[in-house]
N, C-alpha and C positions, 0 to 999 in steps of 0.2 A: 556473450550472447546465452541466451535463454530462450527453448523452444521456441527457435528462430525469430527472433527479436531481438534488440539490445537492451539491457539493465544496466543499469549504473548504479554505482555508490551503494552507501551501508546496507539501503534496504532492497536493492535490487529492483528499483524504480524506472517502469517503463514510461516512454513518452505520452500514452493516453492516460496514465496513472497522474502523470504531473500535471497535465491540462486539467483533471477531475478536479486534483486537489487544490485547484484555483492558481497555479503557477507562482506559487509564492518567491519572494525574491527577484523577480525577472524583472531587469532596469529598461526605461524607456530607451527605444531603439534595437534593443536584444532581440535577437531570434529566440523561439520557443525554443528551438534544440539545444542551442547553447546555455540557456539560462536552465534548463531541464539537467543537462550534464554538471552545470557547475551547484546546481541545489543539492542534486544527488549527493554530492562528495563533498558535500556541507554537512554535519552532522545535524547542527541546529535547524537549518533548512529542510533536512530531510525529514526530522522529527513535525516539524509543520505540517507538511506536507501528508505525511505519515496520518496526522490525527486530524486533518483538515477532510481527508478522504474518507476515513471511518466514520467521521461525523455526519459526513455527507450521505453516505451509505447506509447507516444505522439501522434505520427504519425497515430496511430488507430483512434484517436478523431478529426476528421477535423472538422473546422465550427463550433465548441462550443468554450466558453469562459474557461480558464484557471482552475477557480473555479470547473467549472462542469468536464472538464476534470480529475481533479485530486479525484473530488468526486468517479465519476461514474469508474474510472481506481482502486483507492484504493478498492473499494467495490466490483467490478464485475472482477478485473484481466484484463487480457491482452484485452479482447473485451466487456469491462464493457460498453462501449460508444455504443457498439451494443445489448446490453443486458438490455432488458426492464425492468428486473427485478431490476433494479440500478435505476431506476428512483425515487422511494420511496425516497431513501437512499439522492440523489439528493436535492430533494425537501426539505426536512428535514433539510440540509446543506443551502440551498439557502435561507429558511424562516427567519433560524438562524444567518445567518451571512451576506444577503443581497448582497453577491458576482454575477458574472456571469460565 
C-alpha cells in the first residue's frame, strides 16, 4: 500500500498509471488488474510502461531536464511538475544520481 492505494513492482506502479502507459503486455482476455500486476513485476515491462508514461506527459514539464521531468511525473502523476509535493522526491533523485 502507498498513500491508500496499491502500488506494484519495481517502480511502485499504480493501476491508473498502468492504464495511462498503454497497458503494455496485456494479453487478450486478461483483466487490466491482472496485466498491471504482472507487468509491474516484470522489469522490462515495467520499464516500457514507465517510458510510455513519461513520453505521454512530457509536454507538461517544459523547461526542465529529462531526469527532473521523469522523476516528478513518475512521483506526482501527469501534473507532477506543477505539484510542489514532488520537489522533495526530485531533490533525493538529483542528489543521488546527479542528473538534471
